[in-house]
C-alpha positions in Angstrom: 1.2 -131.7 40.2 -2.2 -130.9 38.4 -5.5 -131.9 39.5 -7.7 -133.6 37.2 -11.0 -135.1 37.3 -11.8 -138.5 35.8 -14.7 -141.1 35.7 -14.7 -144.9 36.6 -14.6 -145.6 33.0 -11.1 -143.9 32.6 -9.7 -146.2 35.3 -8.4 -148.8 32.8 -6.4 -146.1 31.0 -3.9 -145.4 33.8 -1.1 -144.2 31.7 -2.9 -141.2 30.1 -4.0 -140.1 33.7 -0.5 -140.1 34.8 0.4 -138.3 31.9 -2.1 -135.5 32.4 -0.9 -135.6 36.1 2.9 -135.4 35.8 3.5 -133.7 32.4 2.9 -130.2 33.4 4.8 -127.6 31.4 4.5 -124.9 34.3 6.0 -127.1 37.0 9.6 -127.2 37.2 9.7 -130.7 38.5 8.0 -132.0 35.3 9.9 -133.3 32.5 7.8 -131.3 30.1 8.7 -128.0 31.6 10.8 -125.7 29.3 12.7 -122.9 30.9 13.0 -119.5 29.1 16.8 -119.3 29.3 18.3 -115.8 29.7 21.5 -115.1 28.2 23.3 -112.2 29.7 25.3 -109.8 27.7 29.1 -110.0 28.7 31.1 -106.9 28.7 34.5 -108.4 27.8 35.9 -104.7 28.0 34.8 -104.3 31.5 36.3 -107.5 32.6 39.6 -106.7 30.8 39.8 -103.3 32.5 39.3 -104.9 36.0 42.0 -107.5 35.4 44.3 -104.8 34.1 43.8 -102.6 37.2 44.4 -105.3 39.5 47.7 -106.2 38.0 48.4 -102.5 37.8 47.9 -102.3 41.5 49.8 -105.2 42.3 52.8 -104.1 40.1 52.8 -100.5 41.5 52.8 -101.9 45.0 55.7 -104.0 44.3 57.5 -100.9 42.7 56.7 -98.5 45.6 58.0 -101.0 48.2 61.1 -101.7 46.2 61.7 -97.7 45.9 61.3 -97.4 49.5 64.5 -99.5 50.0 62.5 -102.5 51.6 64.3 -105.4 49.4 63.1 -107.5 46.8 61.7 -110.3 49.0 59.7 -108.3 51.4 58.5 -106.1 48.1 57.1 -109.4 46.6 55.6 -110.2 50.1 53.8 -106.9 50.0 52.7 -107.1 46.3 51.3 -110.7 47.2 49.5 -109.3 50.2 48.0 -106.5 48.2 47.0 -109.1 45.5 45.2 -111.4 48.3 43.2 -108.3 49.7 42.1 -107.4 46.1 41.0 -110.7 45.5 39.1 -111.2 48.5 37.4 -107.7 48.1 36.4 -108.6 44.5 35.7 -112.4 44.9 31.9 -111.9 45.1 31.8 -109.9 41.8 34.3 -112.5 40.2 32.0 -115.3 41.0 28.8 -113.6 39.7 30.7 -112.7 36.4 31.9 -116.4 36.1 28.3 -117.5 36.7 27.0 -115.0 34.1 29.5 -116.4 31.4 28.3 -119.6 32.3 24.8 -118.7 31.7 25.8 -117.0 28.4 27.8 -119.8 26.8 26.5 -123.0 28.4 24.4 -125.1 26.1 20.7 -125.3 26.2 20.8 -128.9 26.9 22.9 -128.7 29.9 21.2 -125.6 31.4 17.4 -127.1 30.9 18.2 -130.1 33.1 17.8 -128.1 36.4 14.4 -128.7 38.0 14.4 -125.7 40.1 12.9 -122.5 39.6 15.0 -120.2 39.7 17.8 -122.0 38.0 20.8 -122.9 40.0 23.0 -120.6 38.3 20.5 -117.7 39.0 20.2 -118.9 42.6 23.9 -118.7 43.0 23.8 -115.1 41.8 20.7 -114.3 43.9 22.3 -116.0 47.0 25.6 -114.1 46.7 23.9 -110.8 46.1 21.7 -111.2 49.3 24.0 -113.2 51.9 27.6 -112.2 50.6 30.4 -114.2 49.7 30.9 -116.9 52.4 27.2 -117.6 53.2 26.0 -117.0 49.7 28.5 -119.5 48.1 27.6 -122.0 50.8 23.9 -121.7 50.0 24.7 -121.9 46.1 26.8 -125.0 46.6 24.1 -126.6 48.7 21.8 -126.0 46.1 24.0 -127.4 43.4 24.1 -130.6 45.5 20.2 -130.7 45.8 19.8 -130.4 42.2 18.8 -133.8 40.4 16.4 -134.7 37.8 14.0 -136.2 40.2 13.7 -133.4 42.7 13.2 -129.5 42.0 10.2 -127.2 42.4 10.1 -123.4 43.5 13.1 -122.5 45.8 14.3 -118.8 46.4 17.3 -118.1 48.3 
């Protein structure tokens, strides 16, 4: 909130005093605040390569188990187990990638509604990087729950 000085003669014009107090362009809680939106670049080739490697590993594990004479049902179960392990190992990177895709393609009207600095999407990325998958996801979801047009301010993970 801004600090302003005013005299007794200005007490009749409380509207202009309130506007000076609450329309701060540097405070994220103010409706006049305009965030400088960062649009990250998305490497679709890298994403496609990771998806292809994931499916290659799953299919290869199925084929190897099938060649070992394990049977179709157990080979499918083994391939499913490999898929689950790979998904858990890459979940943090996948979530960060999804948030960056949101940051890239979400309209400005939606992204500028956040009253926090850093924005909720950037907070999610920072908390995932700092705390890991489970704790970072919990902190990011908690931040999304707190985000509303009336609150806000500076909040780092």
